[in-house]
N, C-alpha and C positions, 0 to 999 in steps of 0.2 A: 586722832588722836585729838582731841578738843584743848586746845590754846587759849582760842577765843572763841566760846557760843556765838555771841552778837557780832563778832564780825562778819561780814561778807565771805563767802571759802571764795578762793583761789586753786586753780590745779594747772598743772607741767602740760606742756604744749601738746602733746597727744592724749590728753583729753577733753571729753568735748564739755559745751553746756551742761546737758544733760545728764552726765554726773555730778552736779555743783550738790544732788541731795540726798546722795547713795553714797557717801562716805563709811569707812570702818562701824565708826562708833555707832549706825546708825543699827547694825547688824546686833548688835549687843542688846540684852536687855534694859529697861530706862534707868534700871536703879544698877547698871556698868555689870562687868564682869564678876564683878566681888559678891556678888548675893549669891552667885551658889558658892560661896563658903556658908551659908547663913540662912539657906531655907529651911523652913520647917519641915520637910522631908525625911526620907530613910538615904541614909548615907549612899546606897547602890543605886536608886534615881535621882539622887544631885550628881554624881559621876557619870553614871549615863547621860545624865543631861547636860552635864558639862563636856564629856567626850562629844556630843551632837556638834552642841556651838562650836569648839573651839574649830573641829572641821570644816564647817560649814562657812566662819570668818578666815581661817586659812584658806581655804578653797575660792572665795571669794577674792583676796590678794593676792593668791597667784595669779589668777586670770586678772585682773583688774591694770597690778604694775608688771605683772611679766612679762607683756608684747611692752609695754615702753620702755623697758630697761633695753632690749634687741633694736632700739631707735637710735641714732646716736644727734646730740645738740647741737647744731650749727653754730661754732666758734668762728669768730672773722677774723682773716689773716690781716688786715688791716691795722688792727689793734691790738697791743699788749695784752696778757692773759698776765695779771697777778695770782700769786696762791703760797702761801704761808710767807711772805717777806720778799720771792720770787719775780721775775720778769722774764716772759717767756714771749718772745717774738715769733709766732706760729708762720709766720712766711718764709722762716728762717726754717731749711731741714733737721739740721741738729736739734736745734732749739724746741723744734714742734714735738722731735718724737722725744728727747728728755723731757718736756711737759711733759704728756701721755705715759712715761714712764713712771714719772714723777707722783701723777694721781694714782694707775694700776695700784703701785706699790701701796698705797695706803690703804690700811685694814677697814675693809665693809662692814659692818656687823648690825644686822636686819633682823627682822620677827622668823622664830625659829618654830617649829612645832615637834611634836613629840621628844619631850624630854622629860625629864621625870617631875613627876606633881611637883607644885610650888606646895610650903608646907601650910596645913589648915585648911586648903582647898583640893577641887579636883581639877584645877588647872593645868596644860600642858603644852600650854603658846602662848605665845605676848602677842598675839595678832592681834589688831585693832583698838590694844590698850599702854602695848611697853614702847612706843616708837621714840619715845622721850630719853627713859632710858636709855634704849639703842645709839641715840646720838650724842649721850652722856660719854655714853662705853667708848665711841668712835675719836670722841676730844680727849679723853682720859689716856685711849689707846697712841696717839699723835704725840702725847706727854712722856708717855713710858719709850718710843720708839729711841726719841732725843734723849730721854734719860739713857738708855742701858745703850744704844748704840755708836760706833767710832763718830767720834765730832766733826763734821763739816759734808758727811755722808746723807743724800737724800734721796737717790734714785736708786734699786737693785731688783735685779730679775733673778730668779728662779724658774728652770723649766716647769716644776711642782705647781705653782702658782698658776702658770699661763696658758699650759701645754693645748688646753682646750680650747680658752678662750681670749688669746689672743695672737694674732701674726706676729713672729718674729719677724724682721730685715736680717739680711747676713750681716749687718755690720752692729755691735749692740751697743751700745751708750753706755755710760757713767756720768750720772751730774754730780759735780762738786760744789761747792760753792766755799771762795776765797774773800780777802777783803777788799778787791776787786769787782768782785761779784758775781757774774752766771762764768764759769768756765767749761766748756765741754769738750770729753775727750773720749773718741770713739775707737774703737777696738775690736779687731775679731777675735772674738772667743767662741767657746763651746758653751753650751746652755749649762752644762753643771757646772764650768766654773764661776760664773760669773755671782757668784753665794758663797765664799767660804766654809766652810762643816761650824765654824764660830758663831758667824752673822745669821746664817739660818737657824741654827739651833734656837740664839734668840730669838729669831724672829717667832718661830712653834711656842715658845714659852711665852712670847707674851699672846698667841694667840689663843693658847690652854689659857691662861690667866680670865679670859672674858667666857670660856666655856657656857653654856647651858647643863650645869652639874653642879647640884649641890657644894660640892668641895671649890668651885672655882671662888676668888679672890673677887673676884669682879664682873660672877655672873651674873645673869636676871634675878637667879635663888638668891644669892646673899643680899642683891642691891634690892631687891622685896623687902627682902629680911629687914636691913636697918630703915627701908622708909617707914615700918611700921611703930618707931620710935618718934616720927613725925607725924603721926598721924596717919598713914596709906597703907594699903592693900592691894594683894596682887587684883589686877581687876580694876583698879581707882586709876584716877586722870595725874597726872605730873606734870605739874608746872616744872620749868628753868633753875628759878630757885632752888626749888626743892632737891631733885636733884642734881646740883651744886653741895648740896649739904651731903643727900647721901653719898656721892663720888669722896666726900673729903672724912663720911665714916669707915669707909670700905680703906679704904689707904691705909689709915688709922691701928684698923684691927690686924691689916696683913704684915705679915713677918716676911713677907717678899720684897718689899720697900723701904729697910731699914733707913733709907738717908732720903727719904724724897717724902715731903711734907703735902698735905695738901693747903689753902690759908682762903674762905669764905668772903667777903667783903658784905661789911654790913652796911646801911646807908652811903652807898656810892661813894665808901668810902674804904680805901685801904691805909693801917694804921701800922706804918714803918715796925713799932715797939712791939707790937703786937706780933708780925711776921718775926721777929729776932727771936720773940719768948716762945715761938711754936716750935722753931727750930730748936731749941735749946731744948725744950720739955722733949721731945721726941727725940731726940738726937743726944744719948747723952755722953758727957764731954764735951759737946759744945758748946762756945762762948755762947752768951745772949747777945752780945755784936755784933756777932759773926750772919750772914744766910748760906745757909747749905742750899744743894737742889730744892728745886722749888714750884709749887702750879700753884697759879693765881687767880679765884674765879669769882669773878664780878658778876653777879645777877643785877637787870636793868630792866625800867622799862621806857622805850622809847617814842611815846606817845600816850596819846585813850587808846584808843579802838582802835587807830591804824596806825603805822611808821609815820610820827612828823618830819615831813621830808629835809627840814633843816639837819637832820641827825645823819642823811647819809652821805657829804662829805665825810665825816668823822666814823663812819665806819671804814669805810674804803681807804680811809689812812691808816686805823689799825691792821686792819687785812693787807698794808704794807709791810707791815712791821715783821721780822726776822724772829722777831719774841712770840710772838701771836699763832697761839696754837689750834685758832679754829674758833667758832661760834656755835651756840647749842641755840637754836631757832625756827625756824621753817615762816610756813604761813598757817592760818588760824585752818584748827583742826589737823592740823596735816606737819610733823615737827620734821627738822631737815638739818645737816651739819655743814654749815658755810667753810669752806675752806679758801676759796678768793672769789674773783671778780675779772670782770672785761666789760669796759663803759659803765653803762648801766645794771648792767647782770650778774646778779649772786652767781657763785658756784656751788653746785653741795654735792651730797652724796646722798642717798634717801633710803630709811631702814624697812621701807616699806612693803619690800617684797619677801615674801612666805617662804622660807627654806625650812629642809630637813634637818635634823640636827645631826651635829656630826659630832661621833665617838672620839674622843681626842686621847681618849687612852690607849689606841692604835696606835703603832710607831708606825712612823710612814703617812700621818691621818690628811686627807686632801686639803687643799689651801685653796682650790679655786673659788669655791663660795664666799670668800673673805678677801674678796677682792672684786673691786667694777672698773672694768677698760673707760666708760665714756664716763666722761663725766656731764654734770644735767647743768641748766642754768634757770632761773627766772628771775625777771624787774623786781630792783630793790624796792617799788613801791607795794610788789605782793609781801613784803616782809611782815611778819606779825611783831610791833613791838614789842612783845616781852622777851626777853634772851638772856645768856648770860654767856660771856665771852672769856676765855679763855690765855694768860700768857705762863710760860715757863721760861725759868730760868735756872741756870746748869752754877754757880756760887754768887757769890758776893759780889765781884765786880759786875756780874752777867746782873743781878740785880738789881745793881745801881744803875745801871746803863737801860736794864727794864724801866726804873722808875723817870727815867728825864726824859726818853722818848717818847712814851705811852702817854707821860704828862702833856707832852709838846703837842703829844693827836691827838688829845680830845681837849686842848684848852686853845686851840686856834680860831674856834666861831667868836665872832664878840656878839652874837643874836643871841644865842641860846646860850645856857648854863652849862658846864661840861656833863660829859656820861657820868667819871665819880672823878675821882682826885685822891690821891695821894698825899696824907697826914701824920706828921711826928706825932710822937705819944702812943699814948694807949685808948681803945671805944670807950668811953663812957656806957655800962651797962645798964638802961633803963631798965623800967616797969616791964614784964613780959619776957616770951621765951624768942630769941632770937629766929627763931626758924618756926615759927605760929602762920600757920596758915591764912587765918583769919583778922590782917591787920595791912593797910597799907600804907607805906611812905612816903610823905608830900616833901618836894622839896622847892621851898618857896625863895628869892632872893633876898629878901629883908628880915626874913622871921629865922625862928628856929625851928629846928625840925619836929613833926607833929607826926604822929600814928594815931589815925583813926582804924577803928572799928568795922567791918564790914562784912556781916554773916552769910553773903553771897559767895565772898571774893575766892579765887580758884587756887591761886599763888599768890606766893606775899613776892610783892614787884615793887618798882620804886617808879613811880612815877614823877617824868621830868616837865 
């Protein structure tokens, strides 16, 4: 997945330097997989070529990333691990188990193959081009789980999820978070009782919303359709900012989430009154003075061709907040979903493993392929500067607290401009589309925001 073609590539620990020039996108035609939809050949020839190329790309990704997922990253037991606002000391057996179960419970959404053809073309896989859509799905899934699951529950295990993929010790840990911090409760339970029926039903419902089927509200088919209004087609390269707007459109169109809204920040600014108005428009009968459950998505760019080291401490502070639901980012040509960190390494889920489509219309469809038991890590220095940061607030009080703690986290550096800011009032809509892919917003300390057109910009982003 190309996020920054001009930057040098870096890869996971299990890959050699020789793989540097053999990433997914090199196995696609030079005009991207979208050209399959427009070649001047017979429909039958186009479909046949598309199937062959899809199989080749899927096979390559299965080989390339399949072995690495079987290997475990070496996490230090001498330093705490931060994930979604919680600190885990891995030297403690109970906290170690709690961390791994919390990580394994996250939804892992990867490349898929063999799903129904995408509208208007012959593609039946997103392998090689859809990794940013997948990382966007994972971030949204985290927000939905927080929105729908009982407050405080962070870790739960079902034998349906991990019966073939995880060794379960005799003692089962259920992790919760209270006002005093991490609390461990260890109980001996049967596998079948670790998730009650209501929670398992909710979990399956969320998984089904991301199914690779045209009817799924947040599946690849729907996301590609919403991307067309932003100038993107199946097989095109997507950027973190574009994906944020696609997720917003998908949430607006979904009838499954009548009381949840998604707000996408513009020009590195979250406008409080715009957030309140959005809640009032989306939820009938809600006063514009209040804020209902909301996901905030903030597209930023933390440097030029490479990550500015001055922002590493700020990114760490953001990832220590319980309101943060992760970061859509990655490294050059390789989108990842960042969920936490340890020392100078980010923890992430990788969508680049191509798996067969799962038919979610079947009762008790298998869940194993939607969960990954082993966290991966990479140095902060390899992080691509273009990313989208996500936050979730459950209501008005949560939103007010979110504004306060996030503002403190992003404003503590005296040497750099804040990654983004909160502002009272409404955004002044200037000329041009808010989601144009041919513009870059530059922030300057002593001048006003100015927008510069650029024909080769891959995504709308903010340069700090």
